[in-house]
N, CA, C, O and CB atoms as a CASP TS submission, in Angstrom:
PFRMAT TS
TARGET T0000
AUTHOR 0000-0000-0000
METHOD Language model
MODEL 1
PARENT N/A
ATOM      1  N   UNK     1       0.735  -1.102  -0.019  1.00  0.00           N
ATOM      2  CA  UNK     1       0.160  -0.065   0.008  1.00  0.00           C
ATOM      3  C   UNK     1       0.837   1.104   0.031  1.00  0.00           C
ATOM      4  O   UNK     1       1.636   1.315   0.944  1.00  0.00           O
ATOM      5  CB  UNK     1      -0.529  -0.127   0.811  1.00  0.00           C
ATOM      6  N   UNK     2       0.622   2.021  -0.953  1.00  0.00           N
ATOM      7  CA  UNK     2       1.453   3.476  -0.904  1.00  0.00           C
ATOM      8  C   UNK     2       0.912   4.483  -0.075  1.00  0.00           C
ATOM      9  O   UNK     2      -0.259   4.855  -0.159  1.00  0.00           O
ATOM     10  CB  UNK     2       1.544   4.176  -2.270  1.00  0.00           C
ATOM     11  N   UNK     3       1.766   4.948   0.752  1.00  0.00           N
ATOM     12  CA  UNK     3       1.308   6.162   1.705  1.00  0.00           C
ATOM     13  C   UNK     3       0.839   7.265   1.055  1.00  0.00           C
ATOM     14  O   UNK     3       1.439   7.683   0.064  1.00  0.00           O
ATOM     15  CB  UNK     3       2.374   6.689   2.559  1.00  0.00           C
ATOM     16  N   UNK     4      -0.174   7.816   1.479  1.00  0.00           N
ATOM     17  CA  UNK     4      -0.646   9.103   1.040  1.00  0.00           C
ATOM     18  C   UNK     4       0.287  10.216   1.488  1.00  0.00           C
ATOM     19  O   UNK     4       0.778  10.222   2.617  1.00  0.00           O
ATOM     20  CB  UNK     4      -2.039   9.347   1.555  1.00  0.00           C
ATOM     21  N   UNK     5       0.511  11.113   0.623  1.00  0.00           N
ATOM     22  CA  UNK     5       1.446  12.311   1.046  1.00  0.00           C
ATOM     23  C   UNK     5       0.476  13.646   0.837  1.00  0.00           C
ATOM     24  O   UNK     5      -0.467  13.806   0.062  1.00  0.00           O
ATOM     25  CB  UNK     5       2.977  12.395  -0.004  1.00  0.00           C
ATOM     26  N   UNK     6       1.007  14.458   1.726  1.00  0.00           N
ATOM     27  CA  UNK     6       0.289  15.910   1.707  1.00  0.00           C
ATOM     28  C   UNK     6       1.433  16.805   1.360  1.00  0.00           C
ATOM     29  O   UNK     6       2.551  16.622   1.843  1.00  0.00           O
ATOM     30  CB  UNK     6      -0.454  16.410   3.228  1.00  0.00           C
ATOM     31  N   UNK     7       1.148  17.825   0.479  1.00  0.00           N
ATOM     32  CA  UNK     7       2.063  18.979   0.478  1.00  0.00           C
ATOM     33  C   UNK     7       2.171  19.683   1.715  1.00  0.00           C
ATOM     34  O   UNK     7       1.333  19.617   2.614  1.00  0.00           O
ATOM     35  CB  UNK     7       1.691  19.915  -0.494  1.00  0.00           C
ATOM     36  N   UNK     8       3.328  20.427   1.745  1.00  0.00           N
ATOM     37  CA  UNK     8       3.580  21.384   2.819  1.00  0.00           C
ATOM     38  C   UNK     8       2.321  22.517   3.047  1.00  0.00           C
ATOM     39  O   UNK     8       2.039  22.947   4.165  1.00  0.00           O
ATOM     40  CB  UNK     8       4.985  22.137   2.437  1.00  0.00           C
ATOM     41  N   UNK     9       1.689  22.883   1.931  1.00  0.00           N
ATOM     42  CA  UNK     9       0.596  23.736   2.148  1.00  0.00           C
ATOM     43  C   UNK     9      -0.595  22.986   2.290  1.00  0.00           C
ATOM     44  O   UNK     9      -1.510  23.777   2.520  1.00  0.00           O
ATOM     45  CB  UNK     9       0.454  24.685   1.126  1.00  0.00           C
ATOM     46  N   UNK    10      -0.927  22.019   2.263  1.00  0.00           N
ATOM     47  CA  UNK    10      -2.007  20.994   2.685  1.00  0.00           C
ATOM     48  C   UNK    10      -1.814  20.845   4.101  1.00  0.00           C
ATOM     49  O   UNK    10      -2.673  21.157   4.925  1.00  0.00           O
ATOM     50  CB  UNK    10      -1.916  19.555   1.950  1.00  0.00           C
ATOM     51  N   UNK    11      -0.603  20.332   4.407  1.00  0.00           N
ATOM     52  CA  UNK    11      -0.453  19.956   5.946  1.00  0.00           C
ATOM     53  C   UNK    11      -0.850  21.253   6.765  1.00  0.00           C
ATOM     54  O   UNK    11      -1.620  21.186   7.722  1.00  0.00           O
ATOM     55  CB  UNK    11       1.190  19.468   6.351  1.00  0.00           C
ATOM     56  N   UNK    12      -0.339  22.311   6.376  1.00  0.00           N
ATOM     57  CA  UNK    12      -0.365  23.581   7.029  1.00  0.00           C
ATOM     58  C   UNK    12      -1.946  23.896   7.121  1.00  0.00           C
ATOM     59  O   UNK    12      -2.519  24.237   8.155  1.00  0.00           O
ATOM     60  CB  UNK    12       0.526  24.732   6.184  1.00  0.00           C
ATOM     61  N   UNK    13      -2.491  23.738   5.976  1.00  0.00           N
ATOM     62  CA  UNK    13      -3.804  24.225   6.048  1.00  0.00           C
ATOM     63  C   UNK    13      -4.670  23.123   6.932  1.00  0.00           C
ATOM     64  O   UNK    13      -5.604  23.506   7.637  1.00  0.00           O
ATOM     65  CB  UNK    13      -4.380  24.459   4.523  1.00  0.00           C
ATOM     66  N   UNK    14      -4.356  21.958   6.859  1.00  0.00           N
ATOM     67  CA  UNK    14      -4.931  20.963   7.689  1.00  0.00           C
ATOM     68  C   UNK    14      -4.938  21.386   9.174  1.00  0.00           C
ATOM     69  O   UNK    14      -5.922  21.607   9.879  1.00  0.00           O
ATOM     70  CB  UNK    14      -4.188  19.675   7.505  1.00  0.00           C
ATOM     71  N   UNK    15      -3.494  21.460   9.529  1.00  0.00           N
ATOM     72  CA  UNK    15      -3.159  21.816  10.886  1.00  0.00           C
ATOM     73  C   UNK    15      -3.873  23.060  11.475  1.00  0.00           C
ATOM     74  O   UNK    15      -4.312  23.153  12.621  1.00  0.00           O
ATOM     75  CB  UNK    15      -1.721  22.026  10.947  1.00  0.00           C
ATOM     76  N   UNK    16      -3.922  24.081  10.419  1.00  0.00           N
ATOM     77  CA  UNK    16      -4.603  25.317  10.862  1.00  0.00           C
ATOM     78  C   UNK    16      -6.006  25.150  11.020  1.00  0.00           C
ATOM     79  O   UNK    16      -6.510  25.829  11.914  1.00  0.00           O
ATOM     80  CB  UNK    16      -4.388  26.410   9.952  1.00  0.00           C
ATOM     81  N   UNK    17      -6.728  24.436  10.389  1.00  0.00           N
ATOM     82  CA  UNK    17      -8.171  24.120  10.482  1.00  0.00           C
ATOM     83  C   UNK    17      -8.456  23.089  11.933  1.00  0.00           C
ATOM     84  O   UNK    17      -9.489  23.075  12.603  1.00  0.00           O
ATOM     85  CB  UNK    17      -8.625  23.294   8.936  1.00  0.00           C
ATOM     86  N   UNK    18      -7.470  22.437  12.112  1.00  0.00           N
ATOM     87  CA  UNK    18      -7.523  21.494  13.390  1.00  0.00           C
ATOM     88  C   UNK    18      -7.444  22.290  14.617  1.00  0.00           C
ATOM     89  O   UNK    18      -8.098  21.949  15.603  1.00  0.00           O
ATOM     90  CB  UNK    18      -6.330  20.431  13.433  1.00  0.00           C
ATOM     91  N   UNK    19      -6.610  23.438  14.632  1.00  0.00           N
ATOM     92  CA  UNK    19      -6.343  24.329  15.772  1.00  0.00           C
ATOM     93  C   UNK    19      -7.405  25.303  15.930  1.00  0.00           C
ATOM     94  O   UNK    19      -7.801  25.705  17.024  1.00  0.00           O
ATOM     95  CB  UNK    19      -5.053  25.039  15.632  1.00  0.00           C
ATOM     96  N   UNK    20      -7.877  25.686  14.747  1.00  0.00           N
ATOM     97  CA  UNK    20      -9.375  26.635  14.835  1.00  0.00           C
ATOM     98  C   UNK    20     -10.377  25.853  15.339  1.00  0.00           C
ATOM     99  O   UNK    20     -11.128  26.337  16.185  1.00  0.00           O
ATOM    100  CB  UNK    20     -10.004  27.209  13.377  1.00  0.00           C
ATOM    101  N   UNK    21     -10.525  24.657  14.942  1.00  0.00           N
ATOM    102  CA  UNK    21     -11.477  23.925  15.414  1.00  0.00           C
ATOM    103  C   UNK    21     -11.740  23.619  16.998  1.00  0.00           C
ATOM    104  O   UNK    21     -12.792  23.595  17.638  1.00  0.00           O
ATOM    105  CB  UNK    21     -11.282  22.868  14.768  1.00  0.00           C
ATOM    106  N   UNK    22     -10.422  23.401  17.374  1.00  0.00           N
ATOM    107  CA  UNK    22     -10.182  23.304  18.811  1.00  0.00           C
ATOM    108  C   UNK    22     -10.486  24.559  19.554  1.00  0.00           C
ATOM    109  O   UNK    22     -11.076  24.586  20.634  1.00  0.00           O
ATOM    110  CB  UNK    22      -8.789  22.928  19.067  1.00  0.00           C
ATOM    111  N   UNK    23     -10.066  25.543  18.936  1.00  0.00           N
ATOM    112  CA  UNK    23     -10.327  26.872  19.671  1.00  0.00           C
ATOM    113  C   UNK    23     -11.748  27.237  19.772  1.00  0.00           C
ATOM    114  O   UNK    23     -12.205  27.767  20.784  1.00  0.00           O
ATOM    115  CB  UNK    23      -9.628  28.024  18.988  1.00  0.00           C
ATOM    116  N   UNK    24     -12.573  26.911  18.554  1.00  0.00           N
ATOM    117  CA  UNK    24     -14.015  27.066  18.607  1.00  0.00           C
ATOM    118  C   UNK    24     -14.811  26.214  19.748  1.00  0.00           C
ATOM    119  O   UNK    24     -15.804  26.590  20.370  1.00  0.00           O
ATOM    120  CB  UNK    24     -14.533  26.681  17.233  1.00  0.00           C
ATOM    121  N   UNK    25     -14.209  25.126  19.851  1.00  0.00           N
ATOM    122  CA  UNK    25     -14.908  24.173  20.600  1.00  0.00           C
ATOM    123  C   UNK    25     -14.559  24.453  22.262  1.00  0.00           C
ATOM    124  O   UNK    25     -15.279  24.113  23.201  1.00  0.00           O
ATOM    125  CB  UNK    25     -14.446  22.650  20.047  1.00  0.00           C
ATOM    126  N   UNK    26     -13.399  25.090  22.337  1.00  0.00           N
ATOM    127  CA  UNK    26     -13.063  25.346  23.776  1.00  0.00           C
ATOM    128  C   UNK    26     -12.086  24.478  24.336  1.00  0.00           C
ATOM    129  O   UNK    26     -11.876  23.362  23.861  1.00  0.00           O
ATOM    130  CB  UNK    26     -14.211  25.250  24.605  1.00  0.00           C
ATOM    131  N   UNK    27     -11.460  24.943  25.350  1.00  0.00           N
ATOM    132  CA  UNK    27     -10.211  24.417  25.919  1.00  0.00           C
ATOM    133  C   UNK    27     -10.860  22.919  26.709  1.00  0.00           C
ATOM    134  O   UNK    27     -10.320  21.830  26.515  1.00  0.00           O
ATOM    135  CB  UNK    27      -9.406  25.717  27.104  1.00  0.00           C
ATOM    136  N   UNK    28     -11.850  23.052  27.436  1.00  0.00           N
ATOM    137  CA  UNK    28     -12.667  22.034  28.061  1.00  0.00           C
ATOM    138  C   UNK    28     -13.015  20.766  27.018  1.00  0.00           C
ATOM    139  O   UNK    28     -12.975  19.599  27.405  1.00  0.00           O
ATOM    140  CB  UNK    28     -14.022  22.764  28.583  1.00  0.00           C
ATOM    141  N   UNK    29     -13.327  21.110  25.782  1.00  0.00           N
ATOM    142  CA  UNK    29     -13.758  20.034  24.928  1.00  0.00           C
ATOM    143  C   UNK    29     -12.735  19.534  24.103  1.00  0.00           C
ATOM    144  O   UNK    29     -13.022  18.564  23.401  1.00  0.00           O
ATOM    145  CB  UNK    29     -14.825  20.410  24.122  1.00  0.00           C
ATOM    146  N   UNK    30     -11.463  20.057  24.039  1.00  0.00           N
ATOM    147  CA  UNK    30     -10.361  19.781  23.126  1.00  0.00           C
ATOM    148  C   UNK    30     -10.003  18.309  23.509  1.00  0.00           C
ATOM    149  O   UNK    30      -9.671  17.539  22.607  1.00  0.00           O
ATOM    150  CB  UNK    30      -9.084  20.857  23.288  1.00  0.00           C
ATOM    151  N   UNK    31     -10.048  17.941  24.625  1.00  0.00           N
ATOM    152  CA  UNK    31      -9.561  16.442  24.761  1.00  0.00           C
ATOM    153  C   UNK    31     -10.353  15.458  24.268  1.00  0.00           C
ATOM    154  O   UNK    31      -9.897  14.409  23.814  1.00  0.00           O
ATOM    155  CB  UNK    31      -9.365  16.046  26.077  1.00  0.00           C
ATOM    156  N   UNK    32     -11.806  15.789  24.339  1.00  0.00           N
ATOM    157  CA  UNK    32     -12.678  14.871  23.772  1.00  0.00           C
ATOM    158  C   UNK    32     -12.759  14.819  22.350  1.00  0.00           C
ATOM    159  O   UNK    32     -13.036  13.778  21.754  1.00  0.00           O
ATOM    160  CB  UNK    32     -13.872  15.074  24.236  1.00  0.00           C
ATOM    161  N   UNK    33     -12.496  16.055  21.707  1.00  0.00           N
ATOM    162  CA  UNK    33     -12.239  16.357  20.186  1.00  0.00           C
ATOM    163  C   UNK    33     -11.137  15.618  19.651  1.00  0.00           C
ATOM    164  O   UNK    33     -11.270  14.939  18.632  1.00  0.00           O
ATOM    165  CB  UNK    33     -11.939  17.823  19.916  1.00  0.00           C
ATOM    166  N   UNK    34      -9.955  15.718  20.335  1.00  0.00           N
ATOM    167  CA  UNK    34      -8.716  15.081  19.953  1.00  0.00           C
ATOM    168  C   UNK    34      -8.787  13.480  19.939  1.00  0.00           C
ATOM    169  O   UNK    34      -8.172  12.785  19.130  1.00  0.00           O
ATOM    170  CB  UNK    34      -7.624  15.559  20.925  1.00  0.00           C
ATOM    171  N   UNK    35      -9.678  12.966  21.017  1.00  0.00           N
ATOM    172  CA  UNK    35      -9.695  11.531  21.161  1.00  0.00           C
ATOM    173  C   UNK    35     -10.629  11.165  20.045  1.00  0.00           C
ATOM    174  O   UNK    35     -10.294  10.176  19.392  1.00  0.00           O
ATOM    175  CB  UNK    35     -10.163  11.004  22.624  1.00  0.00           C
ATOM    176  N   UNK    36     -11.689  11.749  19.718  1.00  0.00           N
ATOM    177  CA  UNK    36     -12.589  11.277  18.485  1.00  0.00           C
ATOM    178  C   UNK    36     -11.780  11.477  17.130  1.00  0.00           C
ATOM    179  O   UNK    36     -11.814  10.617  16.250  1.00  0.00           O
ATOM    180  CB  UNK    36     -14.053  12.193  18.401  1.00  0.00           C
ATOM    181  N   UNK    37     -11.139  12.513  17.021  1.00  0.00           N
ATOM    182  CA  UNK    37     -10.384  12.691  15.820  1.00  0.00           C
ATOM    183  C   UNK    37      -9.259  11.502  15.803  1.00  0.00           C
ATOM    184  O   UNK    37      -9.017  11.016  14.698  1.00  0.00           O
ATOM    185  CB  UNK    37      -9.728  14.215  15.787  1.00  0.00           C
ATOM    186  N   UNK    38      -8.695  11.096  16.709  1.00  0.00           N
ATOM    187  CA  UNK    38      -7.707  10.129  16.744  1.00  0.00           C
ATOM    188  C   UNK    38      -8.500   8.701  16.353  1.00  0.00           C
ATOM    189  O   UNK    38      -8.056   7.871  15.559  1.00  0.00           O
ATOM    190  CB  UNK    38      -6.966  10.143  18.244  1.00  0.00           C
ATOM    191  N   UNK    39      -9.567   8.611  16.966  1.00  0.00           N
ATOM    192  CA  UNK    39     -10.256   7.112  16.584  1.00  0.00           C
ATOM    193  C   UNK    39     -10.660   7.388  14.962  1.00  0.00           C
ATOM    194  O   UNK    39     -10.181   6.542  14.208  1.00  0.00           O
ATOM    195  CB  UNK    39     -11.906   6.673  17.708  1.00  0.00           C
ATOM    196  N   UNK    40     -11.270   8.183  14.473  1.00  0.00           N
ATOM    197  CA  UNK    40     -11.493   8.400  13.089  1.00  0.00           C
ATOM    198  C   UNK    40     -10.228   8.275  12.196  1.00  0.00           C
ATOM    199  O   UNK    40     -10.246   7.798  11.061  1.00  0.00           O
ATOM    200  CB  UNK    40     -12.090   9.727  12.931  1.00  0.00           C
ATOM    201  N   UNK    41      -9.087   8.773  12.853  1.00  0.00           N
ATOM    202  CA  UNK    41      -7.858   8.782  11.895  1.00  0.00           C
ATOM    203  C   UNK    41      -7.419   7.241  12.004  1.00  0.00           C
ATOM    204  O   UNK    41      -6.911   6.694  11.026  1.00  0.00           O
ATOM    205  CB  UNK    41      -6.539   9.943  12.397  1.00  0.00           C
ATOM    206  N   UNK    42      -7.596   6.637  13.059  1.00  0.00           N
ATOM    207  CA  UNK    42      -7.222   5.094  13.231  1.00  0.00           C
ATOM    208  C   UNK    42      -7.957   4.518  12.344  1.00  0.00           C
ATOM    209  O   UNK    42      -7.357   3.921  11.450  1.00  0.00           O
ATOM    210  CB  UNK    42      -7.467   4.409  14.594  1.00  0.00           C
ATOM    211  N   UNK    43      -9.325   4.526  12.331  1.00  0.00           N
ATOM    212  CA  UNK    43     -10.106   3.628  11.277  1.00  0.00           C
ATOM    213  C   UNK    43      -9.634   4.078   9.725  1.00  0.00           C
ATOM    214  O   UNK    43      -9.555   3.207   8.858  1.00  0.00           O
ATOM    215  CB  UNK    43     -11.894   3.871  11.476  1.00  0.00           C
ATOM    216  N   UNK    44      -9.359   5.326   9.454  1.00  0.00           N
ATOM    217  CA  UNK    44      -9.052   5.661   8.083  1.00  0.00           C
ATOM    218  C   UNK    44      -7.540   5.044   7.772  1.00  0.00           C
ATOM    219  O   UNK    44      -7.242   4.613   6.658  1.00  0.00           O
ATOM    220  CB  UNK    44      -9.143   7.338   7.876  1.00  0.00           C
ATOM    221  N   UNK    45      -6.717   5.055   8.781  1.00  0.00           N
ATOM    222  CA  UNK    45      -5.506   4.392   8.494  1.00  0.00           C
ATOM    223  C   UNK    45      -5.569   2.978   8.179  1.00  0.00           C
ATOM    224  O   UNK    45      -5.061   2.468   7.180  1.00  0.00           O
ATOM    225  CB  UNK    45      -4.670   4.546   9.524  1.00  0.00           C
ATOM    226  N   UNK    46      -6.236   2.353   9.108  1.00  0.00           N
ATOM    227  CA  UNK    46      -6.617   1.088   8.816  1.00  0.00           C
ATOM    228  C   UNK    46      -5.449  -0.032   9.050  1.00  0.00           C
ATOM    229  O   UNK    46      -5.421  -1.148   8.529  1.00  0.00           O
ATOM    230  CB  UNK    46      -7.101   1.121   7.413  1.00  0.00           C
ATOM    231  N   UNK    47      -4.769   0.361   9.692  1.00  0.00           N
ATOM    232  CA  UNK    47      -3.305  -0.492   9.860  1.00  0.00           C
ATOM    233  C   UNK    47      -2.924  -0.470  11.374  1.00  0.00           C
ATOM    234  O   UNK    47      -2.221   0.446  11.800  1.00  0.00           O
ATOM    235  CB  UNK    47      -1.926   0.265   8.930  1.00  0.00           C
ATOM    236  N   UNK    48      -3.368  -1.445  12.177  1.00  0.00           N
ATOM    237  CA  UNK    48      -2.929  -1.383  13.636  1.00  0.00           C
ATOM    238  C   UNK    48      -1.618  -1.130  14.031  1.00  0.00           C
ATOM    239  O   UNK    48      -1.375  -0.251  14.858  1.00  0.00           O
ATOM    240  CB  UNK    48      -3.187  -2.499  14.233  1.00  0.00           C
ATOM    241  N   UNK    49      -0.646  -1.896  13.460  1.00  0.00           N
ATOM    242  CA  UNK    49       0.700  -1.667  13.651  1.00  0.00           C
ATOM    243  C   UNK    49       1.110  -0.138  13.384  1.00  0.00           C
ATOM    244  O   UNK    49       1.729   0.467  14.260  1.00  0.00           O
ATOM    245  CB  UNK    49       1.449  -2.619  12.758  1.00  0.00           C
ATOM    246  N   UNK    50       0.785   0.449  12.250  1.00  0.00           N
ATOM    247  CA  UNK    50       0.994   1.753  12.018  1.00  0.00           C
ATOM    248  C   UNK    50       0.530   2.766  12.746  1.00  0.00           C
ATOM    249  O   UNK    50       1.068   3.866  12.873  1.00  0.00           O
ATOM    250  CB  UNK    50       0.673   1.971  11.017  1.00  0.00           C
ATOM    251  N   UNK    51      -0.622   2.344  13.299  1.00  0.00           N
ATOM    252  CA  UNK    51      -1.188   3.339  14.387  1.00  0.00           C
ATOM    253  C   UNK    51      -0.495   3.249  15.747  1.00  0.00           C
ATOM    254  O   UNK    51      -0.499   4.241  16.475  1.00  0.00           O
ATOM    255  CB  UNK    51      -2.731   3.066  14.643  1.00  0.00           C
ATOM    256  N   UNK    52       0.087   2.143  16.122  1.00  0.00           N
ATOM    257  CA  UNK    52       0.722   1.899  17.227  1.00  0.00           C
ATOM    258  C   UNK    52       2.105   2.645  17.332  1.00  0.00           C
ATOM    259  O   UNK    52       2.550   3.254  18.305  1.00  0.00           O
ATOM    260  CB  UNK    52       0.830   0.506  17.326  1.00  0.00           C
ATOM    261  N   UNK    53       2.692   2.444  16.063  1.00  0.00           N
ATOM    262  CA  UNK    53       4.201   3.427  15.786  1.00  0.00           C
ATOM    263  C   UNK    53       3.840   4.939  15.807  1.00  0.00           C
ATOM    264  O   UNK    53       4.528   5.772  16.398  1.00  0.00           O
ATOM    265  CB  UNK    53       4.996   3.127  14.080  1.00  0.00           C
ATOM    266  N   UNK    54       2.766   5.213  15.152  1.00  0.00           N
ATOM    267  CA  UNK    54       2.532   6.829  15.455  1.00  0.00           C
ATOM    268  C   UNK    54       2.113   7.179  16.904  1.00  0.00           C
ATOM    269  O   UNK    54       2.364   8.289  17.375  1.00  0.00           O
ATOM    270  CB  UNK    54       1.323   7.434  14.498  1.00  0.00           C
ATOM    271  N   UNK    55       1.547   6.328  17.519  1.00  0.00           N
ATOM    272  CA  UNK    55       1.429   6.535  18.913  1.00  0.00           C
ATOM    273  C   UNK    55       2.362   6.666  19.755  1.00  0.00           C
ATOM    274  O   UNK    55       2.374   7.568  20.593  1.00  0.00           O
ATOM    275  CB  UNK    55       0.864   5.767  19.371  1.00  0.00           C
ATOM    276  N   UNK    56       3.294   5.746  19.631  1.00  0.00           N
ATOM    277  CA  UNK    56       4.500   5.766  20.196  1.00  0.00           C
ATOM    278  C   UNK    56       5.420   6.837  19.868  1.00  0.00           C
ATOM    279  O   UNK    56       6.104   7.401  20.722  1.00  0.00           O
ATOM    280  CB  UNK    56       5.045   4.664  19.954  1.00  0.00           C
ATOM    281  N   UNK    57       5.445   7.166  18.425  1.00  0.00           N
ATOM    282  CA  UNK    57       6.345   8.520  18.077  1.00  0.00           C
ATOM    283  C   UNK    57       5.737   9.861  18.827  1.00  0.00           C
ATOM    284  O   UNK    57       6.461  10.706  19.353  1.00  0.00           O
ATOM    285  CB  UNK    57       6.320   8.834  16.290  1.00  0.00           C
ATOM    286  N   UNK    58       4.369   9.920  18.795  1.00  0.00           N
ATOM    287  CA  UNK    58       3.781  10.955  19.189  1.00  0.00           C
ATOM    288  C   UNK    58       4.298  11.335  20.782  1.00  0.00           C
ATOM    289  O   UNK    58       4.750  12.419  21.152  1.00  0.00           O
ATOM    290  CB  UNK    58       2.294  10.674  18.993  1.00  0.00           C
ATOM    291  N   UNK    59       4.079  10.041  21.647  1.00  0.00           N
ATOM    292  CA  UNK    59       4.350  10.113  23.104  1.00  0.00           C
ATOM    293  C   UNK    59       5.743  10.520  23.210  1.00  0.00           C
ATOM    294  O   UNK    59       6.039  11.427  23.987  1.00  0.00           O
ATOM    295  CB  UNK    59       4.094   8.767  23.868  1.00  0.00           C
ATOM    296  N   UNK    60       6.774   9.840  22.386  1.00  0.00           N
ATOM    297  CA  UNK    60       8.104   9.992  22.534  1.00  0.00           C
ATOM    298  C   UNK    60       8.368  11.600  22.354  1.00  0.00           C
ATOM    299  O   UNK    60       9.121  12.162  23.150  1.00  0.00           O
ATOM    300  CB  UNK    60       8.873   9.045  21.493  1.00  0.00           C
ATOM    301  N   UNK    61       7.884  12.160  21.544  1.00  0.00           N
ATOM    302  CA  UNK    61       7.827  13.563  21.200  1.00  0.00           C
ATOM    303  C   UNK    61       7.629  14.530  22.633  1.00  0.00           C
ATOM    304  O   UNK    61       8.272  15.528  22.959  1.00  0.00           O
ATOM    305  CB  UNK    61       6.537  13.749  20.100  1.00  0.00           C
ATOM    306  N   UNK    62       6.671  13.952  23.243  1.00  0.00           N
ATOM    307  CA  UNK    62       6.032  14.857  24.127  1.00  0.00           C
ATOM    308  C   UNK    62       7.096  14.401  25.660  1.00  0.00           C
ATOM    309  O   UNK    62       7.629  15.256  26.368  1.00  0.00           O
ATOM    310  CB  UNK    62       4.050  14.499  24.191  1.00  0.00           C
ATOM    311  N   UNK    63       7.202  12.906  25.895  1.00  0.00           N
ATOM    312  CA  UNK    63       8.084  12.559  26.920  1.00  0.00           C
ATOM    313  C   UNK    63       9.483  13.032  26.938  1.00  0.00           C
ATOM    314  O   UNK    63      10.017  13.328  28.007  1.00  0.00           O
ATOM    315  CB  UNK    63       8.116  11.279  26.967  1.00  0.00           C
ATOM    316  N   UNK    64      10.271  13.144  25.504  1.00  0.00           N
ATOM    317  CA  UNK    64      11.665  13.396  25.541  1.00  0.00           C
ATOM    318  C   UNK    64      11.594  14.945  25.222  1.00  0.00           C
ATOM    319  O   UNK    64      12.691  15.451  24.988  1.00  0.00           O
ATOM    320  CB  UNK    64      12.577  12.444  24.466  1.00  0.00           C
ATOM    321  N   UNK    65      10.643  15.675  25.179  1.00  0.00           N
ATOM    322  CA  UNK    65      10.649  17.173  24.962  1.00  0.00           C
ATOM    323  C   UNK    65      10.597  17.795  26.200  1.00  0.00           C
ATOM    324  O   UNK    65      10.591  19.024  26.274  1.00  0.00           O
ATOM    325  CB  UNK    65       9.520  17.685  24.123  1.00  0.00           C
TER
END
C-alpha cells in the first residue's frame, strides 16, 4: 500500500483547520475532540501496527521534549 502524502501547504491548511476547530470548541472540549479525531484517523489508516508506531512516536516527542 502506497502511503498518501500531503504537500506542505496542505499540511499547514489541515493543521490550521484543526487548531481553529479546537479553539472554537473551547479548551474543556479539546481532549474529547482530539480523542474522537484520533479514533477516526485510526479507522482511516486501517493498519493497527502503523497506528501503534504513530502513537509511540507522538508520545516520545512529548516525553523526551
